[in-house]
Structure formats: C-alpha cells, structure tokens
FIVO-554486 format. One record per residue (C-alpha): x, y, z; residue number from 0. Coordinates in Angstrom, 2 decimals, decimal comma. Each point is the difference from the previous one (the first is absolute). Layout:
BEGIN
<node><px>X</px><py>Y</py><pz>Z</pz><pos>NUM</pos></node>
...
This chain:
BEGIN
<node><px>74,22</px><py>96,50</py><pz>-32,86</pz><pos>0</pos></node>
<node><px>-4,13</px><py>-1,08</py><pz>-1,92</pz><pos>1</pos></node>
<node><px>-1,39</px><py>-3,32</py><pz>2,14</pz><pos>2</pos></node>
<node><px>-2,28</px><py>-0,80</py><pz>-3,64</pz><pos>3</pos></node>
<node><px>1,31</px><py>-2,98</py><pz>-1,60</pz><pos>4</pos></node>
<node><px>-0,65</px><py>1,79</py><pz>-3,38</pz><pos>5</pos></node>
<node><px>2,82</px><py>2,52</py><pz>0,78</pz><pos>6</pos></node>
<node><px>3,50</px><py>-1,66</py><pz>-1,04</pz><pos>7</pos></node>
<node><px>2,84</px><py>2,76</py><pz>1,28</pz><pos>8</pos></node>
<node><px>2,20</px><py>-0,05</py><pz>-2,98</pz><pos>9</pos></node>
<node><px>3,74</px><py>-1,64</py><pz>-0,02</pz><pos>10</pos></node>
<node><px>2,66</px><py>2,63</py><pz>2,43</pz><pos>11</pos></node>
<node><px>2,09</px><py>0,39</py><pz>-3,01</pz><pos>12</pos></node>
<node><px>-2,68</px><py>0,84</py><pz>-1,84</pz><pos>13</pos></node>
<node><px>-1,52</px><py>2,85</py><pz>1,77</pz><pos>14</pos></node>
<node><px>3,90</px><py>0,91</py><pz>1,20</pz><pos>15</pos></node>
<node><px>-0,54</px><py>0,77</py><pz>-3,96</pz><pos>16</pos></node>
<node><px>2,93</px><py>-2,10</py><pz>-0,87</pz><pos>17</pos></node>
<node><px>-0,96</px><py>-2,48</py><pz>-1,57</pz><pos>18</pos></node>
<node><px>-2,60</px><py>-0,55</py><pz>-2,83</pz><pos>19</pos></node>
<node><px>-1,12</px><py>-3,64</py><pz>-0,12</pz><pos>20</pos></node>
<node><px>-1,51</px><py>0,00</py><pz>-3,27</pz><pos>21</pos></node>
<node><px>2,58</px><py>1,14</py><pz>-1,94</pz><pos>22</pos></node>
<node><px>2,26</px><py>-2,87</py><pz>1,59</pz><pos>23</pos></node>
<node><px>-2,26</px><py>-2,41</py><pz>-0,93</pz><pos>24</pos></node>
<node><px>0,31</px><py>0,86</py><pz>-3,01</pz><pos>25</pos></node>
<node><px>3,72</px><py>-0,27</py><pz>-0,21</pz><pos>26</pos></node>
<node><px>0,23</px><py>-3,14</py><pz>1,96</pz><pos>27</pos></node>
<node><px>-2,94</px><py>-1,27</py><pz>-2,49</pz><pos>28</pos></node>
<node><px>3,12</px><py>0,28</py><pz>-2,70</pz><pos>29</pos></node>
<node><px>2,14</px><py>-2,82</py><pz>1,58</pz><pos>30</pos></node>
<node><px>3,25</px><py>1,82</py><pz>-1,15</pz><pos>31</pos></node>
<node><px>2,79</px><py>1,58</py><pz>2,40</pz><pos>32</pos></node>
<node><px>-1,18</px><py>4,03</py><pz>0,90</pz><pos>33</pos></node>
<node><px>2,25</px><py>2,97</py><pz>-0,70</pz><pos>34</pos></node>
<node><px>-0,10</px><py>1,69</py><pz>3,48</pz><pos>35</pos></node>
<node><px>0,80</px><py>3,73</py><pz>-0,56</pz><pos>36</pos></node>
<node><px>0,03</px><py>1,89</py><pz>3,28</pz><pos>37</pos></node>
<node><px>1,71</px><py>3,90</py><pz>-0,34</pz><pos>38</pos></node>
<node><px>-0,13</px><py>2,88</py><pz>1,95</pz><pos>39</pos></node>
<node><px>2,29</px><py>3,13</py><pz>0,26</pz><pos>40</pos></node>
<node><px>3,45</px><py>-1,09</py><pz>0,28</pz><pos>41</pos></node>
<node><px>-0,32</px><py>-3,76</py><pz>-0,88</pz><pos>42</pos></node>
<node><px>-1,73</px><py>-2,10</py><pz>-2,24</pz><pos>43</pos></node>
<node><px>-0,12</px><py>-4,34</py><pz>1,14</pz><pos>44</pos></node>
<node><px>-1,15</px><py>-2,99</py><pz>-3,05</pz><pos>45</pos></node>
<node><px>-1,02</px><py>-3,24</py><pz>0,88</pz><pos>46</pos></node>
<node><px>-0,78</px><py>-3,05</py><pz>-1,41</pz><pos>47</pos></node>
<node><px>-2,53</px><py>-1,66</py><pz>1,64</pz><pos>48</pos></node>
<node><px>-1,20</px><py>-3,39</py><pz>0,25</pz><pos>49</pos></node>
<node><px>-4,03</px><py>-0,36</py><pz>1,34</pz><pos>50</pos></node>
<node><px>-0,34</px><py>-3,22</py><pz>2,61</pz><pos>51</pos></node>
<node><px>-2,26</px><py>-1,67</py><pz>2,90</pz><pos>52</pos></node>
<node><px>2,27</px><py>1,21</py><pz>2,38</pz><pos>53</pos></node>
<node><px>0,49</px><py>3,57</py><pz>-1,18</pz><pos>54</pos></node>
<node><px>1,91</px><py>1,54</py><pz>-2,49</pz><pos>55</pos></node>
<node><px>3,29</px><py>-1,04</py><pz>-1,21</pz><pos>56</pos></node>
<node><px>2,76</px><py>2,16</py><pz>-0,91</pz><pos>57</pos></node>
<node><px>2,57</px><py>-1,35</py><pz>-3,08</pz><pos>58</pos></node>
<node><px>2,05</px><py>3,11</py><pz>-0,72</pz><pos>59</pos></node>
<node><px>0,02</px><py>3,51</py><pz>1,89</pz><pos>60</pos></node>
<node><px>2,10</px><py>2,87</py><pz>-1,54</pz><pos>61</pos></node>
<node><px>0,54</px><py>3,18</py><pz>2,02</pz><pos>62</pos></node>
<node><px>0,70</px><py>3,45</py><pz>-1,89</pz><pos>63</pos></node>
<node><px>3,22</px><py>0,31</py><pz>2,43</pz><pos>64</pos></node>
<node><px>1,43</px><py>-3,45</py><pz>-1,40</pz><pos>65</pos></node>
<node><px>1,22</px><py>2,12</py><pz>-3,66</pz><pos>66</pos></node>
<node><px>2,47</px><py>1,50</py><pz>2,37</pz><pos>67</pos></node>
<node><px>1,38</px><py>-3,26</py><pz>-0,73</pz><pos>68</pos></node>
<node><px>0,34</px><py>1,05</py><pz>-3,82</pz><pos>69</pos></node>
<node><px>1,72</px><py>3,31</py><pz>0,73</pz><pos>70</pos></node>
<node><px>-3,69</px><py>2,02</py><pz>0,75</pz><pos>71</pos></node>
<node><px>0,54</px><py>3,02</py><pz>1,48</pz><pos>72</pos></node>
<node><px>-2,65</px><py>2,67</py><pz>-1,01</pz><pos>73</pos></node>
<node><px>-4,35</px><py>-0,34</py><pz>1,95</pz><pos>74</pos></node>
<node><px>-0,82</px><py>-2,93</py><pz>0,38</pz><pos>75</pos></node>
<node><px>-4,11</px><py>1,08</py><pz>-0,45</pz><pos>76</pos></node>
<node><px>0,49</px><py>1,57</py><pz>-2,98</pz><pos>77</pos></node>
<node><px>-1,08</px><py>-1,74</py><pz>-3,80</pz><pos>78</pos></node>
<node><px>3,34</px><py>-1,59</py><pz>-1,14</pz><pos>79</pos></node>
<node><px>0,81</px><py>-1,70</py><pz>3,64</pz><pos>80</pos></node>
<node><px>-3,87</px><py>-1,75</py><pz>-0,85</pz><pos>81</pos></node>
<node><px>1,15</px><py>-1,38</py><pz>-3,01</pz><pos>82</pos></node>
<node><px>3,03</px><py>-1,12</py><pz>0,66</pz><pos>83</pos></node>
<node><px>-1,30</px><py>-1,36</py><pz>2,75</pz><pos>84</pos></node>
<node><px>-2,55</px><py>-1,86</py><pz>-2,11</pz><pos>85</pos></node>
<node><px>2,62</px><py>-0,66</py><pz>-2,23</pz><pos>86</pos></node>
<node><px>1,63</px><py>-1,85</py><pz>3,40</pz><pos>87</pos></node>
<node><px>-2,78</px><py>-1,66</py><pz>1,08</pz><pos>88</pos></node>
<node><px>-0,44</px><py>-1,22</py><pz>-4,30</pz><pos>89</pos></node>
<node><px>3,33</px><py>-1,43</py><pz>0,17</pz><pos>90</pos></node>
<node><px>0,01</px><py>-2,09</py><pz>3,40</pz><pos>91</pos></node>
<node><px>-3,16</px><py>-1,09</py><pz>-1,46</pz><pos>92</pos></node>
<node><px>0,94</px><py>-1,67</py><pz>-3,26</pz><pos>93</pos></node>
<node><px>3,36</px><py>-0,95</py><pz>2,42</pz><pos>94</pos></node>
<node><px>-3,52</px><py>-2,09</py><pz>1,44</pz><pos>95</pos></node>
<node><px>-1,55</px><py>-0,81</py><pz>-3,37</pz><pos>96</pos></node>
<node><px>-2,36</px><py>1,56</py><pz>1,06</pz><pos>97</pos></node>
<node><px>-1,98</px><py>1,61</py><pz>-3,15</pz><pos>98</pos></node>
<node><px>-3,52</px><py>1,42</py><pz>0,57</pz><pos>99</pos></node>
<node><px>-1,28</px><py>2,22</py><pz>2,54</pz><pos>100</pos></node>
<node><px>-2,89</px><py>2,16</py><pz>0,84</pz><pos>101</pos></node>
<node><px>0,26</px><py>2,88</py><pz>1,74</pz><pos>102</pos></node>
<node><px>-0,99</px><py>0,90</py><pz>3,36</pz><pos>103</pos></node>
<node><px>-0,56</px><py>4,62</py><pz>1,06</pz><pos>104</pos></node>
<node><px>-1,75</px><py>-1,09</py><pz>2,74</pz><pos>105</pos></node>
<node><px>-1,98</px><py>3,68</py><pz>1,01</pz><pos>106</pos></node>
<node><px>2,23</px><py>1,22</py><pz>-2,18</pz><pos>107</pos></node>
<node><px>-1,34</px><py>2,78</py><pz>-2,34</pz><pos>108</pos></node>
<node><px>0,49</px><py>-1,17</py><pz>-4,12</pz><pos>109</pos></node>
<node><px>1,72</px><py>3,14</py><pz>-1,24</pz><pos>110</pos></node>
<node><px>1,38</px><py>0,41</py><pz>-3,33</pz><pos>111</pos></node>
<node><px>3,73</px><py>-0,32</py><pz>-0,50</pz><pos>112</pos></node>
<node><px>0,36</px><py>0,39</py><pz>3,69</pz><pos>113</pos></node>
<node><px>2,79</px><py>-2,24</py><pz>2,08</pz><pos>114</pos></node>
<node><px>-2,03</px><py>-3,03</py><pz>0,08</pz><pos>115</pos></node>
<node><px>0,03</px><py>-0,23</py><pz>-3,83</pz><pos>116</pos></node>
<node><px>3,60</px><py>1,00</py><pz>0,09</pz><pos>117</pos></node>
<node><px>0,63</px><py>-3,55</py><pz>2,37</pz><pos>118</pos></node>
<node><px>-2,37</px><py>-1,61</py><pz>-2,48</pz><pos>119</pos></node>
<node><px>2,45</px><py>1,25</py><pz>-3,53</pz><pos>120</pos></node>
<node><px>2,74</px><py>-1,37</py><pz>1,85</pz><pos>121</pos></node>
<node><px>-1,27</px><py>-3,77</py><pz>0,26</pz><pos>122</pos></node>
<node><px>-1,85</px><py>0,05</py><pz>-3,33</pz><pos>123</pos></node>
<node><px>4,08</px><py>1,04</py><pz>-1,13</pz><pos>124</pos></node>
<node><px>1,41</px><py>-2,97</py><pz>2,15</pz><pos>125</pos></node>
<node><px>-2,11</px><py>-1,98</py><pz>-1,68</pz><pos>126</pos></node>
<node><px>-3,01</px><py>-0,61</py><pz>2,66</pz><pos>127</pos></node>
<node><px>-3,28</px><py>-0,80</py><pz>-1,50</pz><pos>128</pos></node>
<node><px>-3,04</px><py>2,90</py><pz>1,18</pz><pos>129</pos></node>
<node><px>-2,61</px><py>1,53</py><pz>-1,27</pz><pos>130</pos></node>
<node><px>-0,62</px><py>3,41</py><pz>-0,74</pz><pos>131</pos></node>
<node><px>-0,64</px><py>2,31</py><pz>-1,99</pz><pos>132</pos></node>
<node><px>2,84</px><py>1,34</py><pz>-1,84</pz><pos>133</pos></node>
<node><px>-1,60</px><py>3,43</py><pz>0,00</pz><pos>134</pos></node>
<node><px>0,30</px><py>0,52</py><pz>4,27</pz><pos>135</pos></node>
<node><px>4,16</px><py>-0,64</py><pz>-0,30</pz><pos>136</pos></node>
<node><px>2,34</px><py>2,88</py><pz>0,52</pz><pos>137</pos></node>
<node><px>1,46</px><py>1,30</py><pz>-2,94</pz><pos>138</pos></node>
<node><px>4,21</px><py>-0,83</py><pz>-0,49</pz><pos>139</pos></node>
<node><px>0,50</px><py>3,79</py><pz>0,74</pz><pos>140</pos></node>
<node><px>-1,68</px><py>-0,62</py><pz>3,08</pz><pos>141</pos></node>
<node><px>1,47</px><py>-2,99</py><pz>1,32</pz><pos>142</pos></node>
<node><px>3,85</px><py>0,61</py><pz>-0,55</pz><pos>143</pos></node>
<node><px>-0,93</px><py>3,12</py><pz>2,07</pz><pos>144</pos></node>
<node><px>0,72</px><py>2,73</py><pz>-3,08</pz><pos>145</pos></node>
<node><px>-2,98</px><py>1,66</py><pz>1,64</pz><pos>146</pos></node>
<node><px>2,25</px><py>0,70</py><pz>3,03</pz><pos>147</pos></node>
<node><px>3,27</px><py>1,58</py><pz>-1,64</pz><pos>148</pos></node>
<node><px>-1,90</px><py>1,90</py><pz>-2,20</pz><pos>149</pos></node>
<node><px>-1,87</px><py>1,55</py><pz>2,93</pz><pos>150</pos></node>
<node><px>2,87</px><py>0,18</py><pz>1,74</pz><pos>151</pos></node>
<node><px>2,09</px><py>1,54</py><pz>-3,01</pz><pos>152</pos></node>
<node><px>-3,03</px><py>2,76</py><pz>-0,61</pz><pos>153</pos></node>
<node><px>0,34</px><py>0,83</py><pz>4,07</pz><pos>154</pos></node>
<node><px>4,05</px><py>0,23</py><pz>0,30</pz><pos>155</pos></node>
<node><px>-0,28</px><py>3,84</py><pz>-0,47</pz><pos>156</pos></node>
<node><px>-2,51</px><py>0,53</py><pz>2,97</pz><pos>157</pos></node>
<node><px>2,89</px><py>-1,65</py><pz>2,44</pz><pos>158</pos></node>
<node><px>-2,29</px><py>0,52</py><pz>2,96</pz><pos>159</pos></node>
<node><px>-2,58</px><py>-2,01</py><pz>-1,36</pz><pos>160</pos></node>
<node><px>2,46</px><py>-2,42</py><pz>-1,19</pz><pos>161</pos></node>
<node><px>2,17</px><py>-0,83</py><pz>3,46</pz><pos>162</pos></node>
<node><px>-3,58</px><py>-0,38</py><pz>1,43</pz><pos>163</pos></node>
<node><px>-1,44</px><py>-2,41</py><pz>-2,36</pz><pos>164</pos></node>
<node><px>2,69</px><py>-1,86</py><pz>-0,44</pz><pos>165</pos></node>
<node><px>0,73</px><py>0,06</py><pz>2,89</pz><pos>166</pos></node>
<node><px>0,67</px><py>-3,46</py><pz>0,82</pz><pos>167</pos></node>
<node><px>2,31</px><py>-0,19</py><pz>-3,15</pz><pos>168</pos></node>
<node><px>2,66</px><py>2,14</py><pz>0,77</pz><pos>169</pos></node>
<node><px>0,51</px><py>-1,97</py><pz>3,53</pz><pos>170</pos></node>
<node><px>0,34</px><py>-3,20</py><pz>-1,66</pz><pos>171</pos></node>
<node><px>2,29</px><py>1,89</py><pz>-2,39</pz><pos>172</pos></node>
<node><px>-1,69</px><py>-1,12</py><pz>-3,65</pz><pos>173</pos></node>
<node><px>-1,32</px><py>2,74</py><pz>-2,35</pz><pos>174</pos></node>
<node><px>-3,60</px><py>-0,58</py><pz>-1,03</pz><pos>175</pos></node>
<node><px>0,75</px><py>0,81</py><pz>-3,26</pz><pos>176</pos></node>
<node><px>2,07</px><py>-3,13</py><pz>-0,59</pz><pos>177</pos></node>
<node><px>-2,88</px><py>-2,46</py><pz>0,57</pz><pos>178</pos></node>
<node><px>-0,95</px><py>-0,95</py><pz>-3,30</pz><pos>179</pos></node>
<node><px>3,67</px><py>-1,15</py><pz>-0,26</pz><pos>180</pos></node>
<node><px>0,37</px><py>-1,34</py><pz>3,36</pz><pos>181</pos></node>
<node><px>-3,35</px><py>-2,11</py><pz>-0,10</pz><pos>182</pos></node>
<node><px>1,04</px><py>-1,85</py><pz>-3,61</pz><pos>183</pos></node>
<node><px>2,93</px><py>-0,98</py><pz>1,75</pz><pos>184</pos></node>
<node><px>-1,76</px><py>-1,57</py><pz>2,97</pz><pos>185</pos></node>
<node><px>-2,33</px><py>-1,68</py><pz>-2,71</pz><pos>186</pos></node>
<node><px>2,69</px><py>-2,08</py><pz>-1,32</pz><pos>187</pos></node>
<node><px>1,84</px><py>-0,98</py><pz>3,47</pz><pos>188</pos></node>
<node><px>-3,81</px><py>-1,24</py><pz>0,71</pz><pos>189</pos></node>
<node><px>-0,35</px><py>-2,22</py><pz>-3,72</pz><pos>190</pos></node>
<node><px>4,21</px><py>-0,78</py><pz>0,82</pz><pos>191</pos></node>
<node><px>1,09</px><py>1,68</py><pz>-2,87</pz><pos>192</pos></node>
<node><px>2,87</px><py>0,13</py><pz>-1,11</pz><pos>193</pos></node>
<node><px>2,10</px><py>3,46</py><pz>0,47</pz><pos>194</pos></node>
<node><px>-2,27</px><py>1,09</py><pz>2,54</pz><pos>195</pos></node>
C-alpha cells in the first residue's frame, strides 16, 4: 500500500468494477426514484429504489419468476418476459401512486432494443414516466415474441435442432409457436382485463 499522502486508495466497489460513482451521483442528484434493472441469462429483476442517508431503500421489487402467478410458462430471460416484468412493476408503482422514475442500468451496456429497454417499454405502457428515447425501444413484434415463434417454425423441419434449441419448452409442455398468443393472455391478466 502506498504511504504517500498524495495517493488515495479508490473505493472498494470502484476497484472491483461494481459501481460507477459518477453515474450514481448524477442519478441521485435527480432526486427521483430509480428504476434499477439487473438481468442474467435466466432472470430479470426490476426494483424501484429510493436514496436515503442511511442507504438505499427498496420500495418495490419484482422478479421475473413472479410472472408464473399470471400463468407465464416460457423462459424467464427473454424480451417478452422483460416487457411483462416492466409492465408488472409499472402496475405496482401505479398502486403506490408513483408516477416518475429515472432509469438505472448500473454497469450493463446500453444496447438498442435489448431486454433492458423491453422492460422500460413495459413500464411506460403501465403508466410510469421514464425519460427515454423512443428509438431505443424494441418493436412490438419482438416484445410479443413473434421472432421466437417464427424461428421455431423455421427450424421445425429439422427435428434434432428444434428439440435441442427448445428443449426446456418441450420439457414444460409448451409450444414455442404459441408464445405471442400466450404473451397477450399474460399481459391481459397483469392489467386485470376481463376474459383474460
């Protein structure tokens, strides 16, 4: 460890590459709740977090696995799941009279039409206001999972590839071609629409 007074050891989370303190400060200076999105290959977590002097306070936390309560049978890490998770957190925020949030993606790269922005689109459609450029949001076909269903139809003739690619869907007795229809049903249930 350096003993020179001019040398300052960086904060641990910065050294480990876990926190960008400049970006965090910009978000905190907005004085708004943060919509924090964290994702992995098989899960998406969305949280509304409020900054406090003693530390961050989680107001609402939604895990993609909560979609199972609404009958979602498909993968928990794809674009349709991200959108539905965003819709769910938006509905919960509306119940708590939260109207505006600021997006906090952490150190995740900002990629156009990614699952991060699918979640943002779901939150926007549920009534949350998030400052965001419309150009980065995914198209309706991608959000409904039409691209997955089209791909499944395309490779269905090659049964070996189809079984390997959609093995978990087959194991759960769901048909990947039915994804857009199932998406609409789950969306209707989250919004509490009749005949869902």
